[in-house]
C-alpha positions in Angstrom: 176.6 -59.0 -91.2 176.5 -59.7 -87.5 174.4 -62.5 -86.2 171.0 -61.7 -84.7 170.8 -61.4 -80.9 169.8 -64.8 -79.4 166.5 -64.9 -77.5 168.0 -66.3 -74.3 168.2 -64.9 -70.7 171.2 -62.7 -70.0 173.4 -64.4 -67.4 174.5 -61.1 -66.0 171.0 -60.1 -65.1 169.9 -60.9 -61.5 166.7 -63.0 -60.9 165.1 -60.0 -59.2 165.7 -57.8 -62.3 164.4 -60.6 -64.5 161.1 -60.7 -62.5 160.8 -56.9 -62.7 161.4 -57.0 -66.4 158.8 -59.8 -66.8 156.2 -57.6 -64.9 157.0 -54.6 -67.1 156.7 -56.7 -70.2 153.2 -57.9 -69.2 152.1 -54.4 -68.5 153.6 -53.2 -71.8 151.7 -56.0 -73.6 148.5 -54.8 -72.1 149.1 -51.2 -73.2 150.1 -52.4 -76.7 146.9 -54.4 -76.9 144.9 -51.3 -76.2 146.7 -49.2 -78.7 147.1 -51.6 -81.6 143.8 -51.0 -83.2 144.2 -47.2 -83.9 147.7 -47.8 -85.3 146.4 -50.4 -87.7 144.4 -47.7 -89.5 147.3 -45.4 -90.1 148.7 -47.1 -93.3 145.3 -47.2 -95.1 144.6 -43.6 -94.2 148.0 -42.6 -95.6 147.4 -44.6 -98.7 144.0 -42.9 -99.2 145.5 -39.4 -98.8 148.2 -40.3 -101.3 145.6 -41.6 -103.8 143.5 -38.4 -103.4 146.5 -36.2 -104.0 147.5 -38.2 -107.1 143.9 -37.9 -108.3 143.9 -34.1 -107.9 147.3 -33.7 -109.7 146.3 -36.1 -112.5 148.9 -38.7 -111.7 149.0 -42.4 -112.3 147.7 -44.5 -109.4 144.8 -42.3 -108.4 141.3 -43.3 -107.3 137.8 -42.3 -108.2 135.2 -40.8 -105.9 135.8 -37.0 -105.9 132.6 -35.1 -105.7 133.7 -31.4 -105.8 133.2 -30.2 -109.4 136.1 -27.8 -109.1 138.5 -30.5 -108.0 137.2 -32.7 -110.8 137.8 -29.9 -113.3 141.3 -29.5 -111.9 142.0 -33.2 -112.2 141.0 -33.0 -115.9 143.7 -30.3 -116.3 146.4 -32.5 -114.8 148.4 -29.9 -112.8 151.4 -32.1 -112.7 151.9 -31.5 -116.4 152.0 -27.8 -116.1 155.5 -27.7 -114.6 157.5 -28.4 -117.8 155.6 -25.7 -119.7 156.2 -23.1 -116.9 159.9 -24.1 -116.9 160.0 -23.7 -120.7 158.8 -20.1 -120.3 161.7 -19.5 -117.8 164.2 -21.0 -120.3 162.8 -18.8 -123.1 163.1 -15.7 -121.0 166.7 -16.6 -120.1 167.6 -17.1 -123.8 165.8 -13.9 -124.9 168.5 -11.9 -123.1 166.3 -8.9 -122.2 164.8 -10.1 -118.9 165.6 -8.0 -115.8 164.4 -8.5 -112.3 161.6 -5.9 -112.0 158.1 -6.3 -110.6 156.6 -5.6 -114.0 158.8 -8.3 -115.7 158.0 -10.8 -113.0 154.3 -10.2 -113.4 154.5 -10.5 -117.2 156.4 -13.7 -116.9 153.8 -15.1 -114.5 151.1 -14.2 -117.0 153.0 -16.1 -119.7 153.3 -19.0 -117.4 149.6 -18.9 -116.7 148.9 -19.0 -120.4 151.3 -21.8 -121.1 150.6 -23.9 -118.0 147.1 -23.8 -116.4 145.3 -22.4 -119.5 146.7 -24.0 -122.6 148.2 -27.1 -121.0 145.0 -27.5 -119.1 143.1 -27.2 -122.4 145.4 -29.8 -124.0 144.9 -32.3 -121.2 141.1 -31.8 -121.0 140.6 -32.3 -124.8 142.9 -35.3 -124.6 140.8 -36.8 -121.9 137.6 -36.0 -123.9 138.8 -38.0 -126.9 140.6 -40.7 -124.9 137.6 -41.6 -122.7 137.3 -45.1 -124.2 141.1 -45.7 -123.8 141.0 -44.3 -120.2 138.1 -46.7 -119.4 140.6 -49.5 -119.9 143.9 -47.9 -118.6 142.7 -45.3 -116.0 139.1 -45.9 -115.1 139.4 -43.5 -112.2 139.7 -40.5 -114.5 136.8 -38.0 -114.3 135.1 -38.9 -117.6 135.1 -42.7 -117.6 134.3 -42.7 -113.9 131.2 -40.6 -114.6 132.3 -37.8 -112.3 131.7 -35.1 -114.9 129.4 -34.9 -117.9 130.5 -34.4 -121.5 128.8 -31.0 -121.9 130.6 -29.8 -118.8 133.9 -31.0 -120.3 133.2 -29.1 -123.6 132.5 -25.9 -121.7 135.9 -26.3 -119.9 137.7 -26.9 -123.2 136.4 -23.7 -124.7 137.0 -21.6 -121.5 140.6 -22.7 -121.3 141.3 -22.2 -125.0 139.8 -18.7 -125.2 141.3 -17.7 -121.9 144.8 -18.8 -123.0 144.6 -17.0 -126.4 143.2 -13.9 -124.7 146.2 -13.8 -122.4 148.6 -14.3 -125.3 147.0 -11.3 -127.1 147.4 -9.1 -124.0 151.1 -10.2 -123.8 151.6 -9.2 -127.5 150.2 -5.8 -126.7 152.6 -5.4 -123.7 155.6 -6.4 -125.8 154.7 -4.1 -128.6 154.7 -6.8 -131.3 153.7 -5.6 -134.7 153.0 -9.2 -135.6 151.0 -11.0 -132.7 153.7 -13.6 -132.2 152.4 -15.0 -128.9 148.8 -15.1 -130.1 150.0 -17.1 -133.2 152.0 -19.4 -131.0 149.0 -20.0 -128.7 146.7 -20.6 -131.6 149.2 -22.9 -133.4 150.0 -24.8 -130.3 146.3 -25.3 -129.5 145.7 -26.6 -133.1 148.6 -29.1 -132.6 147.0 -30.2 -129.3 143.6 -30.7 -131.1 145.0 -32.8 -134.0 147.1 -34.8 -131.5 144.0 -36.0 -129.7 141.1 -35.7 -132.1 140.2 -37.8 -135.2 140.7 -38.0 -138.1 144.4 -37.1 -137.8 144.9 -38.1 -134.1 148.7 -37.8 -134.1 149.0 -39.9 -131.0 148.0 -43.0 -133.0 151.5 -42.8 -134.5 154.2 -43.3 -131.9 156.7 -41.1 -133.7 154.6 -38.2 -134.8 152.5 -38.1 -131.6 155.4 -38.2 -129.3 157.4 -35.6 -131.2 154.4 -33.3 -131.2 154.2 -33.8 -127.5 157.9 -33.2 -127.0 157.9 -30.0 -129.0 154.8 -28.8 -127.1 156.6 -29.2 -123.9 160.0 -27.8 -124.9 159.9 -25.7 -128.0 156.5 -23.9 -127.7 156.8 -22.5 -124.2 160.5 -21.7 -124.9 159.4 -19.7 -128.0 156.8 -17.8 -125.9 159.3 -16.8 -123.2 161.9 -15.8 -125.8 159.5 -13.8 -127.9 158.4 -11.9 -124.7 161.9 -10.9 -123.8 163.8 -11.0 -127.1 163.5 -11.6 -130.8 162.4 -15.0 -131.8 164.7 -16.0 -134.7 165.3 -19.1 -136.9 168.3 -20.2 -134.8 166.3 -20.5 -131.6 163.4 -22.1 -133.5 165.6 -24.8 -135.1 167.6 -25.5 -131.9 164.6 -25.9 -129.7 163.0 -28.2 -132.3 166.2 -30.2 -132.2 166.0 -30.2 -128.4 162.4 -31.4 -128.6 163.7 -34.8 -129.8 164.8 -35.3 -126.2 161.2 -34.4 -125.3 160.1 -37.1 -127.7 162.1 -39.6 -125.5 160.4 -38.3 -122.4 157.0 -38.6 -124.1 157.7 -42.3 -124.9 158.1 -42.9 -121.1 154.4 -42.1 -120.7 153.4 -44.8 -123.2 154.5 -47.7 -121.1 151.6 -47.2 -118.6 149.0 -47.8 -121.3 150.5 -50.6 -123.4 147.6 -52.9 -123.0 144.9 -50.4 -123.8 146.9 -49.1 -126.8 147.2 -52.6 -128.2 143.5 -53.3 -127.8 142.5 -50.0 -129.5 145.1 -50.3 -132.3 147.2 -47.3 -131.2 150.7 -47.5 -132.6 152.7 -46.4 -129.6 156.4 -47.3 -129.7 156.1 -50.0 -127.0 153.3 -51.6 -129.0 155.3 -51.3 -132.3 158.7 -52.4 -131.1 158.1 -54.2 -127.8 158.8 -52.9 -124.3 162.5 -53.5 -124.3 163.4 -52.0 -127.7 161.1 -49.0 -127.0 162.9 -48.4 -123.7 166.2 -48.2 -125.5 164.8 -45.9 -128.2 163.5 -43.7 -125.4 166.8 -43.3 -123.5 168.9 -42.9 -126.6 166.7 -40.0 -127.8 167.0 -38.3 -124.4 170.8 -38.7 -124.2 171.9 -38.2 -127.8 170.0 -35.0 -128.4 171.0 -33.4 -125.2 174.6 -34.2 -126.1 173.9 -32.6 -129.5 172.8 -29.4 -127.9 176.0 -29.4 -125.8 178.0 -29.8 -129.0 176.3 -26.7 -130.5 177.2 -24.8 -127.3 180.8 -25.7 -127.9 180.5 -24.4 -131.5 179.4 -21.0 -130.3 182.2 -20.9 -127.7 180.0 -21.5 -124.6 182.3 -24.3 -123.4 181.6 -24.0 -119.7 177.8 -24.3 -120.2 178.4 -27.3 -122.6 180.4 -29.1 -119.9 177.7 -28.4 -117.3 175.0 -29.7 -119.6 177.0 -32.9 -120.3 177.6 -33.4 -116.5 173.8 -33.2 -116.1 173.3 -36.0 -118.6 175.4 -38.4 -116.5 172.9 -38.9 -113.7 170.2 -39.4 -116.2 172.1 -42.3 -117.8 172.7 -43.6 -114.3 168.9 -43.6 -113.4 168.1 -45.1 -116.8 170.3 -48.1 -116.0 169.1 -48.3 -112.4 165.4 -48.1 -113.0 164.0 -47.6 -116.5 165.9 -50.1 -118.6 165.5 -52.9 -116.0 161.7 -52.7 -115.8 160.1 -49.8 -117.8 156.6 -50.9 -116.9 157.2 -50.9 -113.2 159.8 -48.1 -112.8 158.5 -45.5 -115.3 157.3 -43.0 -112.6 160.4 -43.6 -110.4 162.7 -43.0 -113.3 160.9 -39.8 -114.3 161.0 -38.5 -110.7 164.7 -39.3 -110.5 166.1 -38.2 -113.9 163.9 -35.5 -115.2 165.1 -32.8 -112.8 168.5 -33.1 -114.4 167.0 -32.8 -117.9 165.0 -29.6 -117.1 168.0 -28.1 -115.3 170.0 -28.8 -118.5 167.5 -26.9 -120.5 168.0 -23.8 -118.3 171.8 -24.2 -118.7 171.4 -24.2 -122.4 169.1 -21.2 -122.3 171.5 -19.2 -120.2 174.3 -20.1 -122.7 172.2 -18.9 -125.6 171.3 -15.6 -123.8 175.0 -15.1 -122.9 176.1 -15.7 -126.5 173.3 -13.3 -127.8 171.9 -15.9 -130.2 
């Protein structure tokens, strides 16, 4: 590295130029003194905007203080969590093999995404916040319920509206698809039941790190995949089993979310994996689940002679391993969000690659 420039006069500059430079510098300092105060408020304003955006999306690191009831309701639904479900519908449509680019199919797909994302994932997140209000008071006191921004009766109305709306859309999609058995309605009702027992006593699956995280992983991978596949194909045991296998990678992703609430989980007796095994061991369990089960799906693609897709899927695992080493394994408590932002795009892209392979093979 080169040495810093010494703060000495330049011998090649004439005295007259030095005087002129000195005068300009004095003037510049006066201007800077007049403009320094407005500049000093820029960073806090930017931080405040970022916190409000994170609050609206339901992300870690938000702040309390929102007064609009509709924004508070949206915050309860955690829009940031809708994306994997919407993507899962895309993967299911791809593996179904009957999707074609027409206005009708695009609108039907959008309706299925509305059901899986805003409606039923919104229901899941709202009911989770309802039953987790004591835990959130410790880990995330800025959330709408512990901060007092919304009353419990208002939350209950939102839970029922989202649940009934999601099941209603599922029934309408069954009618469009001509299903003799209401597959999508059954999936919506079954998924909603899993969401309830995940959060609510006496079962409260999330109290067990293995069962709770697998239920979460399957809800994010298998359930929306089944919905998209049933809409544009025939949902069969092979797809069901394979996506449940893939959901073990989702279990690994779900474990990442446990690191932000280790202290609260420990105080309330929740057996999350970081609490049971310690932070370091849980981090290794997490990354192994993610990598091993994606590799297993690639192996299955080879077995059905979809070799190119298998290679692409394996190539997408490599950057995930890289980010695991760079960020997550070094400090999972500090780098959990950074790791998710860096690595998860490759995981969800791999899901689409696998779905296209299944559709191409006619599974």
